[in-house]
VOLO-901033 format. One record per atom (N, C-alpha, C, O): residue number from 1; atom name; y, x, z. Coordinates in steps of 0.2 Angstrom, whole numbers, plus 5000, padded with zeros to 4 digits. Layout:
N
+-----+------+------+------+------+
:  nr : atom :    y :    x :    z :
+-----+------+------+------+------+
: NUM :   CA :    Y :    X :    Z :
...
+-----+------+------+------+------+
***
This chain:
52
+-----+------+------+------+------+
:  nr : atom :    y :    x :    z :
+-----+------+------+------+------+
:   1 :    N : 4920 : 5016 : 5055 :
:   1 :   CA : 4921 : 5010 : 5051 :
:   1 :    C : 4928 : 5009 : 5049 :
:   1 :    O : 4933 : 5011 : 5052 :
:   2 :    N : 4929 : 5006 : 5043 :
:   2 :   CA : 4935 : 5006 : 5039 :
:   2 :    C : 4938 : 4999 : 5040 :
:   2 :    O : 4934 : 4994 : 5040 :
:   3 :    N : 4944 : 4998 : 5040 :
:   3 :   CA : 4947 : 4991 : 5039 :
:   3 :    C : 4952 : 4992 : 5033 :
:   3 :    O : 4955 : 4997 : 5031 :
:   4 :    N : 4953 : 4986 : 5029 :
:   4 :   CA : 4957 : 4986 : 5023 :
:   4 :    C : 4962 : 4981 : 5023 :
:   4 :    O : 4962 : 4976 : 5027 :
:   5 :    N : 4967 : 4982 : 5019 :
:   5 :   CA : 4973 : 4978 : 5019 :
:   5 :    C : 4976 : 4977 : 5012 :
:   5 :    O : 4976 : 4982 : 5008 :
:   6 :    N : 4977 : 4971 : 5010 :
:   6 :   CA : 4980 : 4970 : 5003 :
:   6 :    C : 4987 : 4969 : 5004 :
:   6 :    O : 4989 : 4964 : 5008 :
:   7 :    N : 4992 : 4973 : 5001 :
:   7 :   CA : 4999 : 4972 : 5001 :
:   7 :    C : 5002 : 4970 : 4994 :
:   7 :    O : 5000 : 4973 : 4989 :
:   8 :    N : 5005 : 4964 : 4994 :
:   8 :   CA : 5008 : 4962 : 4988 :
:   8 :    C : 5014 : 4966 : 4987 :
:   8 :    O : 5018 : 4967 : 4991 :
:   9 :    N : 5015 : 4968 : 4980 :
:   9 :   CA : 5020 : 4972 : 4978 :
:   9 :    C : 5026 : 4968 : 4976 :
:   9 :    O : 5026 : 4964 : 4971 :
:  10 :    N : 5032 : 4968 : 4980 :
:  10 :   CA : 5038 : 4965 : 4978 :
:  10 :    C : 5043 : 4971 : 4978 :
:  10 :    O : 5047 : 4972 : 4982 :
:  11 :    N : 5044 : 4974 : 4972 :
:  11 :   CA : 5048 : 4980 : 4971 :
:  11 :    C : 5055 : 4979 : 4968 :
:  11 :    O : 5059 : 4983 : 4969 :
:  12 :    N : 5056 : 4973 : 4965 :
:  12 :   CA : 5062 : 4971 : 4962 :
:  12 :    C : 5062 : 4975 : 4955 :
:  12 :    O : 5058 : 4978 : 4953 :
:  13 :    N : 5068 : 4975 : 4952 :
:  13 :   CA : 5069 : 4978 : 4945 :
:  13 :    C : 5073 : 4984 : 4946 :
:  13 :    O : 5072 : 4988 : 4941 :
:  14 :    N : 5077 : 4985 : 4951 :
:  14 :   CA : 5080 : 4992 : 4952 :
:  14 :    C : 5077 : 4996 : 4957 :
:  14 :    O : 5074 : 4994 : 4962 :
:  15 :    N : 5077 : 5003 : 4955 :
:  15 :   CA : 5074 : 5008 : 4960 :
:  15 :    C : 5066 : 5006 : 4962 :
:  15 :    O : 5064 : 5007 : 4967 :
:  16 :    N : 5062 : 5004 : 4957 :
:  16 :   CA : 5055 : 5002 : 4958 :
:  16 :    C : 5051 : 5008 : 4961 :
:  16 :    O : 5047 : 5007 : 4965 :
:  17 :    N : 5052 : 5014 : 4958 :
:  17 :   CA : 5049 : 5020 : 4960 :
:  17 :    C : 5050 : 5021 : 4967 :
:  17 :    O : 5046 : 5023 : 4971 :
:  18 :    N : 5057 : 5021 : 4969 :
:  18 :   CA : 5059 : 5023 : 4976 :
:  18 :    C : 5056 : 5017 : 4981 :
:  18 :    O : 5054 : 5019 : 4986 :
:  19 :    N : 5057 : 5011 : 4979 :
:  19 :   CA : 5054 : 5006 : 4983 :
:  19 :    C : 5047 : 5006 : 4984 :
:  19 :    O : 5044 : 5005 : 4990 :
:  20 :    N : 5043 : 5008 : 4979 :
:  20 :   CA : 5036 : 5009 : 4980 :
:  20 :    C : 5034 : 5015 : 4984 :
:  20 :    O : 5030 : 5015 : 4989 :
:  21 :    N : 5038 : 5021 : 4984 :
:  21 :   CA : 5037 : 5026 : 4988 :
:  21 :    C : 5039 : 5025 : 4995 :
:  21 :    O : 5035 : 5026 : 5000 :
:  22 :    N : 5044 : 5021 : 4996 :
:  22 :   CA : 5046 : 5019 : 5003 :
:  22 :    C : 5040 : 5014 : 5006 :
:  22 :    O : 5039 : 5015 : 5012 :
:  23 :    N : 5038 : 5010 : 5002 :
:  23 :   CA : 5032 : 5005 : 5005 :
:  23 :    C : 5026 : 5009 : 5007 :
:  23 :    O : 5023 : 5008 : 5012 :
:  24 :    N : 5024 : 5014 : 5002 :
:  24 :   CA : 5018 : 5018 : 5004 :
:  24 :    C : 5019 : 5023 : 5010 :
:  24 :    O : 5015 : 5023 : 5015 :
:  25 :    N : 5025 : 5025 : 5011 :
:  25 :   CA : 5027 : 5029 : 5017 :
:  25 :    C : 5027 : 5025 : 5023 :
:  25 :    O : 5025 : 5028 : 5029 :
:  26 :    N : 5029 : 5019 : 5023 :
:  26 :   CA : 5030 : 5015 : 5029 :
:  26 :    C : 5023 : 5013 : 5031 :
:  26 :    O : 5021 : 5014 : 5037 :
:  27 :    N : 5018 : 5012 : 5027 :
:  27 :   CA : 5011 : 5010 : 5029 :
:  27 :    C : 5008 : 5017 : 5031 :
:  27 :    O : 5003 : 5017 : 5035 :
:  28 :    N : 5009 : 5022 : 5028 :
:  28 :   CA : 5006 : 5029 : 5030 :
:  28 :    C : 5008 : 5031 : 5037 :
:  28 :    O : 5003 : 5033 : 5040 :
:  29 :    N : 5014 : 5029 : 5039 :
:  29 :   CA : 5016 : 5030 : 5046 :
:  29 :    C : 5011 : 5026 : 5051 :
:  29 :    O : 5010 : 5028 : 5057 :
:  30 :    N : 5009 : 5021 : 5049 :
:  30 :   CA : 5004 : 5016 : 5053 :
:  30 :    C : 4997 : 5018 : 5052 :
:  30 :    O : 4993 : 5015 : 5055 :
:  31 :    N : 4995 : 5024 : 5048 :
:  31 :   CA : 4989 : 5026 : 5047 :
:  31 :    C : 4985 : 5023 : 5041 :
:  31 :    O : 4979 : 5025 : 5040 :
:  32 :    N : 4988 : 5020 : 5037 :
:  32 :   CA : 4985 : 5017 : 5031 :
:  32 :    C : 4985 : 5022 : 5025 :
:  32 :    O : 4990 : 5026 : 5025 :
:  33 :    N : 4980 : 5022 : 5021 :
:  33 :   CA : 4979 : 5026 : 5016 :
:  33 :    C : 4978 : 5022 : 5009 :
:  33 :    O : 4974 : 5017 : 5009 :
:  34 :    N : 4982 : 5024 : 5004 :
:  34 :   CA : 4981 : 5021 : 4998 :
:  34 :    C : 4974 : 5021 : 4995 :
:  34 :    O : 4972 : 5027 : 4994 :
:  35 :    N : 4972 : 5016 : 4992 :
:  35 :   CA : 4965 : 5016 : 4989 :
:  35 :    C : 4966 : 5015 : 4981 :
:  35 :    O : 4964 : 5019 : 4977 :
:  36 :    N : 4969 : 5009 : 4979 :
:  36 :   CA : 4970 : 5008 : 4972 :
:  36 :    C : 4975 : 5002 : 4971 :
:  36 :    O : 4976 : 4998 : 4976 :
:  37 :    N : 4976 : 5001 : 4965 :
:  37 :   CA : 4980 : 4995 : 4963 :
:  37 :    C : 4975 : 4992 : 4957 :
:  37 :    O : 4975 : 4995 : 4952 :
:  38 :    N : 4972 : 4986 : 4958 :
:  38 :   CA : 4968 : 4983 : 4953 :
:  38 :    C : 4971 : 4981 : 4947 :
:  38 :    O : 4977 : 4979 : 4947 :
:  39 :    N : 4968 : 4982 : 4941 :
:  39 :   CA : 4971 : 4980 : 4935 :
:  39 :    C : 4973 : 4973 : 4935 :
:  39 :    O : 4969 : 4969 : 4937 :
:  40 :    N : 4979 : 4971 : 4933 :
:  40 :   CA : 4981 : 4965 : 4932 :
:  40 :    C : 4984 : 4961 : 4939 :
:  40 :    O : 4986 : 4956 : 4939 :
:  41 :    N : 4984 : 4965 : 4944 :
:  41 :   CA : 4986 : 4962 : 4950 :
:  41 :    C : 4993 : 4965 : 4952 :
:  41 :    O : 4995 : 4970 : 4950 :
:  42 :    N : 4996 : 4962 : 4956 :
:  42 :   CA : 5003 : 4964 : 4959 :
:  42 :    C : 5002 : 4965 : 4966 :
:  42 :    O : 5006 : 4963 : 4970 :
:  43 :    N : 4997 : 4969 : 4968 :
:  43 :   CA : 4996 : 4971 : 4975 :
:  43 :    C : 4992 : 4978 : 4975 :
:  43 :    O : 4989 : 4980 : 4970 :
:  44 :    N : 4992 : 4981 : 4981 :
:  44 :   CA : 4988 : 4987 : 4982 :
:  44 :    C : 4984 : 4986 : 4988 :
:  44 :    O : 4985 : 4982 : 4992 :
:  45 :    N : 4978 : 4990 : 4988 :
:  45 :   CA : 4973 : 4990 : 4993 :
:  45 :    C : 4974 : 4997 : 4997 :
:  45 :    O : 4975 : 5002 : 4994 :
:  46 :    N : 4974 : 4996 : 5004 :
:  46 :   CA : 4975 : 5001 : 5008 :
:  46 :    C : 4969 : 5001 : 5013 :
:  46 :    O : 4966 : 4996 : 5014 :
:  47 :    N : 4967 : 5007 : 5016 :
:  47 :   CA : 4962 : 5007 : 5021 :
:  47 :    C : 4964 : 5012 : 5027 :
:  47 :    O : 4968 : 5016 : 5026 :
:  48 :    N : 4961 : 5011 : 5032 :
:  48 :   CA : 4962 : 5016 : 5038 :
:  48 :    C : 4955 : 5015 : 5042 :
:  48 :    O : 4952 : 5010 : 5042 :
:  49 :    N : 4954 : 5020 : 5047 :
:  49 :   CA : 4949 : 5020 : 5051 :
:  49 :    C : 4950 : 5014 : 5057 :
:  49 :    O : 4956 : 5014 : 5059 :
:  50 :    N : 4945 : 5010 : 5058 :
:  50 :   CA : 4946 : 5005 : 5063 :
:  50 :    C : 4947 : 5007 : 5070 :
:  50 :    O : 4950 : 5005 : 5074 :
:  51 :    N : 4943 : 5013 : 5071 :
:  51 :   CA : 4942 : 5015 : 5078 :
:  51 :    C : 4947 : 5021 : 5079 :
:  51 :    O : 4945 : 5026 : 5081 :
:  52 :    N : 4953 : 5020 : 5077 :
:  52 :   CA : 4958 : 5026 : 5078 :
:  52 :    C : 4961 : 5026 : 5084 :
:  52 :    O : 4965 : 5031 : 5086 :
+-----+------+------+------+------+
***
């Protein structure tokens, strides 16, 4: 079974790419996997196995 998480992106104006990378890596260490960024949204969807 999967569980999902929606994370609001607050990247700022400077170093946006680095901030996004750091955010992805932080959640990846917790077992989350990137799924998508819906069009027109300022958030991303992550998933992981619930029974890990």
